[in-house]
C-alpha positions, -999 to +999 in steps of 0.1 A: -190-074-519-193-054-486-224-058-463-245-031-477-241-043-511-249-079-500-282-065-480-293-045-506-292-073-532-319-091-507-339-053-511-337-059-547-352-092-541-380-079-522-383-050-554-387-077-579-413-095-556-433-062-560-431-057-595-442-092-601-471-083-581-479-051-598-463-029-571-439-001-571-404-019-572-394-011-537-377-038-512-370-031-476-344-051-452-336-046-417-306-061-404-295-062-364-259-070-358-257-093-387-288-110-385-318-101-408-352-095-388-374-081-414-376-081-452-406-066-469-417-049-502-445-024-514-481-041-508-502-008-513-518-020-538-525-061-524-536-047-492-554-014-508-533+004-478-516+037-493-495+033-460-480-001-471-451+008-480-418-015-479-401+005-453-434+003-431-440-028-433-403-040-429-399-015-396-433-034-380-418-064-387-387-057-370-403-043-341-425-073-336-397-094-343-372-075-314-403-067-293-392-029-294-408-001-304-370+017-313-347-001-334-312+019-326-288-010-334-308-017-367-305-010-401-324-003-428-318-013-465-344+002-493-341+001-529-354+039-531-350+070-508-380+069-485-407+093-488-417+113-459-441+093-444-415+065-440-387+088-430-411+098-399-415+067-392-376+062-399-371+087-374-393+076-346-379+044-353-341+057-340-329+035-365-286+035-365-286+038-403-300+041-433-288+024-467-308+036-503-304+026-535-316+056-560-328+088-550-363+099-553-361+133-568-402+142-566-409+124-530-375+115-512-373+124-478-341+140-483-350+161-514-383+174-491-360+184-461-376+158-438-352+152-410-341+116-398-330+108-357-298+129-354-278+097-344-292+077-377-267+079-406-274+079-442-254+059-469-267+067-507-259+050-537-257+016-528-264-004-562-281+026-576-284+013-613-302-013-602-328+002-580-332+027-607-336+003-634-364-015-619-381+014-610-376+027-645-390-007-657-420-003-636-432+030-649-425+020-684-444-005-685-473+013-669-471+037-690-475+012-724-513+002-704 
């Protein structure tokens, strides 16, 4: 497996934690060099906070860990294409690269035309099937209730 797949597997484990907690199963990992500096999953319900998306929590933890408001040497791995709110945070963090699993054709930043920082590279579709299946499992369980 290549590094993007290895780190995306870690993001998927974070997403599984969200699923276990009844949250939308999105997980995120921030890597600088070869070191994981932050991991998070959605906690919107737990924290009663609409901004507690996996990406937001992971970026904040990474910035605190590195004591920096910018992350130009870091890569964000996230299981689902970030929303416009998260893309704004990603833009301001000046990330080196973002890697996501499955697209969000309704609320994803690329689908809505939200630009990232010009130096941020985007890699799409890493472990896409696994990320998509987690999301489908969650929404299927919600619809049964």
